[in-house]
KOLLOSE-987018 format. One record per residue: residue number from 1; x, y, z of N, C-alpha, C in turn. Coordinates in steps of 0.2 Angstrom, whole numbers. Layout:
<nodes>
<node i="NUM" n_px="X" n_py="Y" n_pz="Z" ca_px="X" ca_py="Y" ca_pz="Z" c_px="X" c_py="Y" c_pz="Z"/>
...
</nodes>
This chain:
<nodes>
<node i="1" n_px="-29" n_py="-214" n_pz="61" ca_px="-22" ca_py="-212" ca_pz="62" c_px="-21" c_py="-205" c_pz="60"/>
<node i="2" n_px="-16" n_py="-202" n_pz="64" ca_px="-15" ca_py="-195" ca_pz="64" c_px="-10" c_py="-194" c_pz="58"/>
<node i="3" n_px="-11" n_py="-188" n_pz="55" ca_px="-6" ca_py="-187" ca_pz="49" c_px="0" c_py="-183" c_pz="51"/>
<node i="4" n_px="5" n_py="-183" n_pz="47" ca_px="11" ca_py="-179" ca_pz="48" c_px="10" c_py="-172" c_pz="49"/>
<node i="5" n_px="5" n_py="-169" n_pz="45" ca_px="3" ca_py="-162" ca_pz="46" c_px="1" c_py="-160" c_pz="53"/>
<node i="6" n_px="-3" n_py="-165" n_pz="56" ca_px="-5" ca_py="-163" ca_pz="63" c_px="1" c_py="-163" c_pz="67"/>
<node i="7" n_px="6" n_py="-167" n_pz="67" ca_px="11" ca_py="-167" ca_pz="71" c_px="16" c_py="-160" c_pz="69"/>
<node i="8" n_px="16" n_py="-158" n_pz="63" ca_px="19" ca_py="-152" ca_pz="62" c_px="16" c_py="-146" c_pz="65"/>
<node i="9" n_px="9" n_py="-146" n_pz="65" ca_px="6" ca_py="-140" ca_pz="68" c_px="7" c_py="-141" c_pz="76"/>
<node i="10" n_px="6" n_py="-146" n_pz="79" ca_px="8" ca_py="-147" ca_pz="86" c_px="15" c_py="-145" c_pz="87"/>
<node i="11" n_px="20" n_py="-147" n_pz="83" ca_px="27" ca_py="-144" ca_pz="84" c_px="27" c_py="-137" c_pz="84"/>
<node i="12" n_px="24" n_py="-134" n_pz="79" ca_px="24" ca_py="-126" ca_pz="78" c_px="21" c_py="-123" c_pz="85"/>
<node i="13" n_px="15" n_py="-126" n_pz="87" ca_px="13" ca_py="-123" ca_pz="93" c_px="17" c_py="-124" c_pz="99"/>
<node i="14" n_px="20" n_py="-130" n_pz="100" ca_px="25" ca_py="-132" ca_pz="105" c_px="31" c_py="-127" c_pz="105"/>
<node i="15" n_px="34" n_py="-126" n_pz="99" ca_px="40" ca_py="-122" ca_pz="99" c_px="39" c_py="-115" c_pz="100"/>
<node i="16" n_px="33" n_py="-113" n_pz="98" ca_px="31" ca_py="-106" ca_pz="99" c_px="30" c_py="-104" c_pz="107"/>
<node i="17" n_px="26" n_py="-108" n_pz="110" ca_px="23" ca_py="-107" ca_pz="117" c_px="28" c_py="-109" c_pz="122"/>
<node i="18" n_px="32" n_py="-114" n_pz="121" ca_px="36" ca_py="-117" ca_pz="126" c_px="41" c_py="-112" c_pz="128"/>
<node i="19" n_px="45" n_py="-109" n_pz="124" ca_px="50" ca_py="-103" ca_pz="126" c_px="47" c_py="-98" c_pz="129"/>
<node i="20" n_px="40" n_py="-96" n_pz="127" ca_px="37" ca_py="-90" ca_pz="131" c_px="35" c_py="-92" c_pz="138"/>
<node i="21" n_px="33" n_py="-98" n_pz="139" ca_px="32" ca_py="-101" ca_pz="146" c_px="38" c_py="-101" c_pz="150"/>
<node i="22" n_px="43" n_py="-104" n_pz="147" ca_px="50" ca_py="-104" ca_pz="151" c_px="52" c_py="-97" c_pz="153"/>
<node i="23" n_px="52" n_py="-93" n_pz="148" ca_px="54" ca_py="-86" ca_pz="149" c_px="50" c_py="-83" c_pz="155"/>
<node i="24" n_px="44" n_py="-84" n_pz="154" ca_px="39" ca_py="-81" ca_pz="159" c_px="41" c_py="-83" c_pz="166"/>
<node i="25" n_px="42" n_py="-90" n_pz="166" ca_px="43" ca_py="-93" ca_pz="173" c_px="50" c_py="-91" c_pz="176"/>
<node i="26" n_px="55" n_py="-90" n_pz="171" ca_px="61" ca_py="-88" ca_pz="174" c_px="61" c_py="-81" c_pz="176"/>
<node i="27" n_px="57" n_py="-76" n_pz="173" ca_px="57" ca_py="-69" ca_pz="175" c_px="53" c_py="-69" c_pz="182"/>
<node i="28" n_px="48" n_py="-73" n_pz="182" ca_px="44" ca_py="-73" ca_pz="188" c_px="47" c_py="-76" c_pz="194"/>
<node i="29" n_px="52" n_py="-80" n_pz="193" ca_px="56" ca_py="-83" ca_pz="199" c_px="61" c_py="-79" c_pz="201"/>
<node i="30" n_px="63" n_py="-74" n_pz="198" ca_px="68" ca_py="-69" ca_pz="200" c_px="75" c_py="-72" c_pz="201"/>
<node i="31" n_px="76" n_py="-78" n_pz="197" ca_px="83" ca_py="-81" ca_pz="198" c_px="88" c_py="-77" c_pz="194"/>
<node i="32" n_px="86" n_py="-74" n_pz="188" ca_px="90" ca_py="-71" ca_pz="184" c_px="88" c_py="-63" c_pz="185"/>
<node i="33" n_px="93" n_py="-59" n_pz="187" ca_px="92" ca_py="-52" ca_pz="188" c_px="93" c_py="-48" c_pz="182"/>
<node i="34" n_px="97" n_py="-50" n_pz="177" ca_px="98" ca_py="-46" ca_pz="171" c_px="95" c_py="-50" c_pz="165"/>
<node i="35" n_px="89" n_py="-52" n_pz="166" ca_px="86" ca_py="-55" ca_pz="160" c_px="85" c_py="-51" c_pz="154"/>
<node i="36" n_px="83" n_py="-44" n_pz="156" ca_px="82" ca_py="-40" ca_pz="150" c_px="89" c_py="-39" c_pz="146"/>
<node i="37" n_px="94" n_py="-38" n_pz="149" ca_px="101" ca_py="-38" ca_pz="145" c_px="102" c_py="-44" c_pz="142"/>
<node i="38" n_px="101" n_py="-50" n_pz="144" ca_px="102" ca_py="-56" ca_pz="141" c_px="97" c_py="-57" c_pz="135"/>
<node i="39" n_px="91" n_py="-55" n_pz="136" ca_px="86" ca_py="-55" ca_pz="130" c_px="89" c_py="-50" c_pz="125"/>
<node i="40" n_px="91" n_py="-44" n_pz="126" ca_px="93" ca_py="-39" ca_pz="121" c_px="99" c_py="-42" c_pz="118"/>
<node i="41" n_px="104" n_py="-44" n_pz="121" ca_px="110" ca_py="-47" ca_pz="118" c_px="108" c_py="-53" c_pz="114"/>
<node i="42" n_px="104" n_py="-57" n_pz="115" ca_px="102" ca_py="-63" ca_pz="111" c_px="99" c_py="-60" c_pz="105"/>
<node i="43" n_px="94" n_py="-56" n_pz="105" ca_px="91" ca_py="-53" ca_pz="99" c_px="96" c_py="-50" c_pz="95"/>
<node i="44" n_px="100" n_py="-46" n_pz="97" ca_px="106" ca_py="-42" ca_pz="93" c_px="110" c_py="-48" c_pz="90"/>
<node i="45" n_px="112" n_py="-53" n_pz="94" ca_px="116" ca_py="-58" ca_pz="91" c_px="113" c_py="-62" c_pz="85"/>
<node i="46" n_px="106" n_py="-64" n_pz="86" ca_px="103" ca_py="-67" ca_pz="81" c_px="101" c_py="-63" c_pz="75"/>
<node i="47" n_px="100" n_py="-57" n_pz="76" ca_px="98" ca_py="-52" ca_pz="71" c_px="104" c_py="-50" c_pz="66"/>
<node i="48" n_px="110" n_py="-49" n_pz="69" ca_px="115" ca_py="-47" ca_pz="66" c_px="120" c_py="-52" c_pz="63"/>
<node i="49" n_px="120" n_py="-58" n_pz="66" ca_px="125" ca_py="-63" ca_pz="64" c_px="122" c_py="-69" c_pz="62"/>
<node i="50" n_px="116" n_py="-72" n_pz="64" ca_px="113" ca_py="-78" ca_pz="62" c_px="108" c_py="-77" c_pz="57"/>
<node i="51" n_px="104" n_py="-73" n_pz="57" ca_px="98" ca_py="-72" ca_pz="52" c_px="101" c_py="-70" c_pz="45"/>
<node i="52" n_px="106" n_py="-66" n_pz="44" ca_px="108" ca_py="-65" ca_pz="37" c_px="111" c_py="-71" c_pz="34"/>
<node i="53" n_px="114" n_py="-76" n_pz="37" ca_px="116" ca_py="-82" ca_pz="34" c_px="110" c_py="-86" c_pz="33"/>
<node i="54" n_px="106" n_py="-87" n_pz="37" ca_px="100" ca_py="-91" ca_pz="36" c_px="96" c_py="-88" c_pz="30"/>
<node i="55" n_px="95" n_py="-82" n_pz="29" ca_px="92" ca_py="-79" ca_pz="23" c_px="96" c_py="-80" c_pz="17"/>
<node i="56" n_px="102" n_py="-79" n_pz="17" ca_px="107" ca_py="-80" ca_pz="12" c_px="106" c_py="-87" c_pz="9"/>
<node i="57" n_px="106" n_py="-92" n_pz="13" ca_px="106" ca_py="-99" ca_pz="11" c_px="99" c_py="-101" c_pz="10"/>
<node i="58" n_px="94" n_py="-97" n_pz="11" ca_px="87" ca_py="-99" ca_pz="9" c_px="86" c_py="-100" c_pz="2"/>
<node i="59" n_px="90" n_py="-97" n_pz="-2" ca_px="88" ca_py="-97" ca_pz="-9" c_px="91" c_py="-103" c_pz="-13"/>
<node i="60" n_px="95" n_py="-107" n_pz="-9" ca_px="99" ca_py="-113" ca_pz="-13" c_px="94" c_py="-118" c_pz="-15"/>
<node i="61" n_px="88" n_py="-119" n_pz="-12" ca_px="83" ca_py="-124" ca_pz="-14" c_px="78" c_py="-122" c_pz="-19"/>
<node i="62" n_px="78" n_py="-115" n_pz="-20" ca_px="73" ca_py="-113" ca_pz="-25" c_px="74" c_py="-114" c_pz="-32"/>
<node i="63" n_px="69" n_py="-116" n_pz="-36" ca_px="70" ca_py="-117" ca_pz="-43" c_px="69" c_py="-110" c_pz="-46"/>
<node i="64" n_px="74" n_py="-107" n_pz="-48" ca_px="73" ca_py="-100" ca_pz="-51" c_px="72" c_py="-100" c_pz="-58"/>
<node i="65" n_px="72" n_py="-106" n_pz="-61" ca_px="69" ca_py="-106" ca_pz="-68" c_px="62" c_py="-105" c_pz="-68"/>
<node i="66" n_px="58" n_py="-106" n_pz="-63" ca_px="51" ca_py="-105" ca_pz="-62" c_px="50" c_py="-97" c_pz="-61"/>
<node i="67" n_px="49" n_py="-94" n_pz="-67" ca_px="49" ca_py="-87" ca_pz="-66" c_px="43" c_py="-84" c_pz="-62"/>
<node i="68" n_px="38" n_py="-88" n_pz="-61" ca_px="32" ca_py="-86" ca_pz="-57" c_px="34" c_py="-84" c_pz="-50"/>
<node i="69" n_px="39" n_py="-87" n_pz="-47" ca_px="40" ca_py="-86" ca_pz="-40" c_px="43" c_py="-79" c_pz="-39"/>
<node i="70" n_px="45" n_py="-75" n_pz="-45" ca_px="47" ca_py="-68" ca_pz="-44" c_px="41" c_py="-64" c_pz="-44"/>
<node i="71" n_px="35" n_py="-66" n_pz="-44" ca_px="29" ca_py="-62" ca_pz="-43" c_px="28" c_py="-61" c_pz="-35"/>
<node i="72" n_px="31" n_py="-65" n_pz="-31" ca_px="30" ca_py="-64" ca_pz="-24" c_px="31" c_py="-57" c_pz="-21"/>
<node i="73" n_px="37" n_py="-54" n_pz="-23" ca_px="38" ca_py="-47" ca_pz="-20" c_px="32" c_py="-43" c_pz="-23"/>
<node i="74" n_px="30" n_py="-44" n_pz="-29" ca_px="24" ca_py="-39" ca_pz="-32" c_px="18" c_py="-41" c_pz="-28"/>
<node i="75" n_px="17" n_py="-47" n_pz="-26" ca_px="11" ca_py="-49" ca_pz="-22" c_px="11" c_py="-45" c_pz="-15"/>
<node i="76" n_px="17" n_py="-45" n_pz="-12" ca_px="18" ca_py="-42" ca_pz="-6" c_px="17" c_py="-34" c_pz="-6"/>
<node i="77" n_px="19" n_py="-31" n_pz="-12" ca_px="18" ca_py="-24" ca_pz="-12" c_px="10" c_py="-23" c_pz="-13"/>
<node i="78" n_px="7" n_py="-27" n_pz="-17" ca_px="0" ca_py="-27" ca_pz="-18" c_px="-4" c_py="-27" c_pz="-11"/>
<node i="79" n_px="-2" n_py="-32" n_pz="-7" ca_px="-6" ca_py="-33" ca_pz="-1" c_px="-4" c_py="-27" c_pz="4"/>
<node i="80" n_px="2" n_py="-25" n_pz="4" ca_px="3" ca_py="-19" ca_pz="8" c_px="-1" c_py="-13" c_pz="6"/>
<node i="81" n_px="-1" n_py="-12" n_pz="0" ca_px="-5" ca_py="-6" ca_pz="-3" c_px="-12" c_py="-7" c_pz="-2"/>
<node i="82" n_px="-15" n_py="-13" n_pz="-3" ca_px="-22" ca_py="-14" ca_pz="-2" c_px="-24" c_py="-13" c_pz="5"/>
<node i="83" n_px="-19" n_py="-14" n_pz="10" ca_px="-21" ca_py="-14" ca_pz="17" c_px="-23" c_py="-6" c_pz="19"/>
<node i="84" n_px="-21" n_py="-2" n_pz="14" ca_px="-23" ca_py="5" ca_pz="15" c_px="-30" c_py="6" c_pz="15"/>
<node i="85" n_px="-34" n_py="2" n_pz="11" ca_px="-41" ca_py="4" ca_pz="10" c_px="-45" c_py="3" c_pz="17"/>
<node i="86" n_px="-44" n_py="-2" n_pz="21" ca_px="-47" ca_py="-2" ca_pz="28" c_px="-44" c_py="3" c_pz="32"/>
<node i="87" n_px="-38" n_py="4" n_pz="32" ca_px="-34" ca_py="9" ca_pz="36" c_px="-37" c_py="16" c_pz="35"/>
<node i="88" n_px="-38" n_py="18" n_pz="29" ca_px="-42" ca_py="25" ca_pz="27" c_px="-48" c_py="25" c_pz="31"/>
<node i="89" n_px="-52" n_py="20" n_pz="30" ca_px="-59" ca_py="19" ca_pz="33" c_px="-58" c_py="20" c_pz="41"/>
<node i="90" n_px="-54" n_py="16" n_pz="44" ca_px="-54" ca_py="17" ca_pz="51" c_px="-51" c_py="23" c_pz="53"/>
<node i="91" n_px="-46" n_py="26" n_pz="50" ca_px="-43" ca_py="33" ca_pz="52" c_px="-49" c_py="38" c_pz="52"/>
<node i="92" n_px="-53" n_py="38" n_pz="46" ca_px="-58" ca_py="43" ca_pz="46" c_px="-64" c_py="41" c_pz="51"/>
<node i="93" n_px="-65" n_py="35" n_pz="53" ca_px="-70" ca_py="33" ca_pz="58" c_px="-68" c_py="36" c_pz="65"/>
<node i="94" n_px="-62" n_py="35" n_pz="66" ca_px="-59" ca_py="37" ca_pz="73" c_px="-56" c_py="44" c_pz="73"/>
<node i="95" n_px="-57" n_py="48" n_pz="68" ca_px="-55" ca_py="55" ca_pz="67" c_px="-48" c_py="56" c_pz="70"/>
<node i="96" n_px="-43" n_py="52" n_pz="67" ca_px="-37" ca_py="53" ca_pz="69" c_px="-34" c_py="59" c_pz="66"/>
<node i="97" n_px="-29" n_py="63" n_pz="69" ca_px="-26" ca_py="68" ca_pz="67" c_px="-20" c_py="66" c_pz="61"/>
<node i="98" n_px="-17" n_py="71" n_pz="59" ca_px="-12" ca_py="70" ca_pz="53" c_px="-7" c_py="65" c_pz="55"/>
<node i="99" n_px="-4" n_py="66" n_pz="61" ca_px="2" ca_py="62" ca_pz="63" c_px="-1" c_py="55" c_pz="65"/>
<node i="100" n_px="-6" n_py="55" n_pz="68" ca_px="-9" ca_py="48" ca_pz="70" c_px="-11" c_py="44" c_pz="64"/>
<node i="101" n_px="-14" n_py="48" n_pz="59" ca_px="-16" ca_py="44" ca_pz="53" c_px="-10" c_py="41" c_pz="49"/>
<node i="102" n_px="-4" n_py="45" n_pz="49" ca_px="2" ca_py="43" ca_pz="46" c_px="5" c_py="37" c_pz="49"/>
<node i="103" n_px="5" n_py="37" n_pz="56" ca_px="7" ca_py="31" ca_pz="60" c_px="3" c_py="25" c_pz="59"/>
<node i="104" n_px="-4" n_py="26" n_pz="59" ca_px="-9" ca_py="21" ca_pz="58" c_px="-8" c_py="18" c_pz="51"/>
<node i="105" n_px="-7" n_py="22" n_pz="46" ca_px="-6" ca_py="19" ca_pz="39" c_px="0" c_py="15" c_pz="38"/>
<node i="106" n_px="6" n_py="18" n_pz="41" ca_px="12" ca_py="14" ca_pz="41" c_px="11" c_py="7" c_pz="45"/>
<node i="107" n_px="8" n_py="7" n_pz="51" ca_px="7" ca_py="1" ca_pz="54" c_px="3" c_py="-4" c_pz="50"/>
<node i="108" n_px="-3" n_py="-1" n_pz="47" ca_px="-7" ca_py="-6" ca_pz="43" c_px="-3" c_py="-9" c_pz="37"/>
<node i="109" n_px="1" n_py="-5" n_pz="34" ca_px="4" ca_py="-7" ca_pz="28" c_px="10" c_py="-12" c_pz="29"/>
<node i="110" n_px="13" n_py="-11" n_pz="35" ca_px="19" ca_py="-15" ca_pz="36" c_px="19" c_py="-20" c_pz="42"/>
<node i="111" n_px="13" n_py="-21" n_pz="44" ca_px="12" ca_py="-26" ca_pz="50" c_px="13" c_py="-33" c_pz="48"/>
<node i="112" n_px="17" n_py="-37" n_pz="52" ca_px="18" ca_py="-44" ca_pz="51" c_px="21" c_py="-46" c_pz="44"/>
<node i="113" n_px="26" n_py="-41" n_pz="42" ca_px="30" ca_py="-43" ca_pz="36" c_px="36" c_py="-45" c_pz="39"/>
<node i="114" n_px="38" n_py="-51" n_pz="37" ca_px="45" ca_py="-54" ca_pz="40" c_px="45" c_py="-61" c_pz="39"/>
<node i="115" n_px="51" n_py="-63" n_pz="40" ca_px="52" ca_py="-71" ca_pz="39" c_px="54" c_py="-74" c_pz="45"/>
<node i="116" n_px="52" n_py="-71" n_pz="51" ca_px="53" ca_py="-74" ca_pz="57" c_px="48" c_py="-79" c_pz="59"/>
<node i="117" n_px="42" n_py="-77" n_pz="61" ca_px="37" ca_py="-82" ca_pz="62" c_px="34" c_py="-86" c_pz="56"/>
<node i="118" n_px="32" n_py="-82" n_pz="51" ca_px="29" ca_py="-84" ca_pz="45" c_px="34" c_py="-89" c_pz="41"/>
<node i="119" n_px="41" n_py="-87" n_pz="41" ca_px="46" ca_py="-91" ca_pz="38" c_px="47" c_py="-97" c_pz="42"/>
<node i="120" n_px="47" n_py="-97" n_pz="49" ca_px="47" ca_py="-103" ca_pz="53" c_px="42" c_py="-108" c_pz="51"/>
<node i="121" n_px="36" n_py="-105" n_pz="51" ca_px="30" ca_py="-110" ca_pz="49" c_px="30" c_py="-113" c_pz="42"/>
<node i="122" n_px="32" n_py="-109" n_pz="37" ca_px="33" ca_py="-111" ca_pz="31" c_px="39" c_py="-116" c_pz="30"/>
<node i="123" n_px="44" n_py="-115" n_pz="34" ca_px="49" ca_py="-120" ca_pz="35" c_px="47" c_py="-127" c_pz="38"/>
<node i="124" n_px="43" n_py="-127" n_pz="43" ca_px="41" ca_py="-133" ca_pz="46" c_px="36" c_py="-136" c_pz="41"/>
<node i="125" n_px="32" n_py="-133" n_pz="38" ca_px="26" ca_py="-136" ca_pz="34" c_px="29" c_py="-138" c_pz="27"/>
<node i="126" n_px="34" n_py="-134" n_pz="24" ca_px="36" ca_py="-135" ca_pz="17" c_px="43" c_py="-136" c_pz="16"/>
<node i="127" n_px="47" n_py="-136" n_pz="22" ca_px="54" ca_py="-137" ca_pz="21" c_px="58" c_py="-130" c_pz="19"/>
<node i="128" n_px="64" n_py="-131" n_pz="16" ca_px="68" ca_py="-126" ca_pz="14" c_px="65" c_py="-122" c_pz="9"/>
<node i="129" n_px="62" n_py="-125" n_pz="4" ca_px="59" ca_py="-121" ca_pz="-1" c_px="53" c_py="-116" c_pz="1"/>
<node i="130" n_px="50" n_py="-118" n_pz="6" ca_px="45" ca_py="-114" ca_pz="10" c_px="48" c_py="-108" c_pz="13"/>
<node i="131" n_px="53" n_py="-109" n_pz="16" ca_px="57" ca_py="-103" ca_pz="19" c_px="60" c_py="-99" c_pz="14"/>
<node i="132" n_px="63" n_py="-101" n_pz="9" ca_px="65" ca_py="-98" ca_pz="3" c_px="60" c_py="-93" c_pz="0"/>
<node i="133" n_px="54" n_py="-96" n_pz="-1" ca_px="49" ca_py="-92" ca_pz="-4" c_px="46" c_py="-86" c_pz="1"/>
<node i="134" n_px="47" n_py="-88" n_pz="7" ca_px="45" ca_py="-83" ca_pz="12" c_px="50" c_py="-77" c_pz="11"/>
<node i="135" n_px="56" n_py="-78" n_pz="11" ca_px="62" ca_py="-73" ca_pz="10" c_px="60" c_py="-69" c_pz="4"/>
<node i="136" n_px="59" n_py="-73" n_pz="-2" ca_px="58" ca_py="-69" ca_pz="-8" c_px="51" c_py="-65" c_pz="-7"/>
<node i="137" n_px="46" n_py="-67" n_pz="-4" ca_px="40" ca_py="-63" ca_pz="-3" c_px="42" c_py="-57" c_pz="1"/>
<node i="138" n_px="46" n_py="-57" n_pz="6" ca_px="48" ca_py="-51" ca_pz="10" c_px="53" c_py="-47" c_pz="7"/>
<node i="139" n_px="56" n_py="-48" n_pz="1" ca_px="61" ca_py="-45" ca_pz="-3" c_px="59" c_py="-37" c_pz="-4"/>
<node i="140" n_px="53" n_py="-36" n_pz="-5" ca_px="50" ca_py="-29" ca_pz="-7" c_px="51" c_py="-25" c_pz="-1"/>
<node i="141" n_px="51" n_py="-27" n_pz="5" ca_px="49" ca_py="-24" ca_pz="11" c_px="54" c_py="-17" c_pz="12"/>
<node i="142" n_px="60" n_py="-18" n_pz="13" ca_px="64" ca_py="-13" ca_pz="14" c_px="64" c_py="-7" c_pz="9"/>
<node i="143" n_px="65" n_py="-8" n_pz="2" ca_px="64" ca_py="-3" ca_pz="-2" c_px="57" c_py="1" c_pz="-2"/>
<node i="144" n_px="52" n_py="-3" n_pz="-1" ca_px="45" ca_py="-1" ca_pz="-1" c_px="44" c_py="3" c_pz="5"/>
<node i="145" n_px="47" n_py="1" n_pz="11" ca_px="46" ca_py="4" ca_pz="17" c_px="50" c_py="11" c_pz="17"/>
<node i="146" n_px="56" n_py="11" n_pz="14" ca_px="60" ca_py="17" ca_pz="15" c_px="58" c_py="22" c_pz="9"/>
<node i="147" n_px="54" n_py="20" n_pz="4" ca_px="51" ca_py="25" ca_pz="-1" c_px="44" c_py="27" c_pz="1"/>
<node i="148" n_px="40" n_py="22" n_pz="0" ca_px="32" ca_py="24" ca_pz="1" c_px="31" c_py="25" c_pz="8"/>
<node i="149" n_px="34" n_py="21" n_pz="12" ca_px="32" ca_py="21" ca_pz="20" c_px="34" c_py="27" c_pz="23"/>
<node i="150" n_px="40" n_py="30" n_pz="21" ca_px="42" ca_py="36" ca_pz="23" c_px="38" c_py="42" c_pz="21"/>
<node i="151" n_px="36" n_py="41" n_pz="14" ca_px="32" ca_py="47" ca_pz="11" c_px="26" c_py="48" c_pz="15"/>
<node i="152" n_px="23" n_py="42" n_pz="17" ca_px="16" ca_py="42" ca_pz="21" c_px="18" c_py="45" c_pz="28"/>
</nodes>
């Protein structure tokens, strides 16, 4: 008998790749001539209007009496900072110039930080609490990016 986790994983794969396949098919069929403007408008709408409410309401299910969950932003900072170790090695190996090294370090430190894909997967696997923890984990990102990230 297949478990519920298997169906959740299949759902994640299905929900990720089906829209990509549909979008690819629509673009190749040339039925929509302004697909890029539709895509941009959708992204702006979701980013500015929908996502803030989702993030705001993600904290409702969290048990904030458990003080250990507040270590998640600290863990995020540690992971971002530790990613500099291989970045330094690769920058020296590839003999990047000053600007290239700064760009490479920033990309290494801040890649894949967000609650979009990871938050969605956490939500599917663990429910609202999983998404709330994802948002809490990403809480460090903006202050760290605009202080340490700009300095680099």
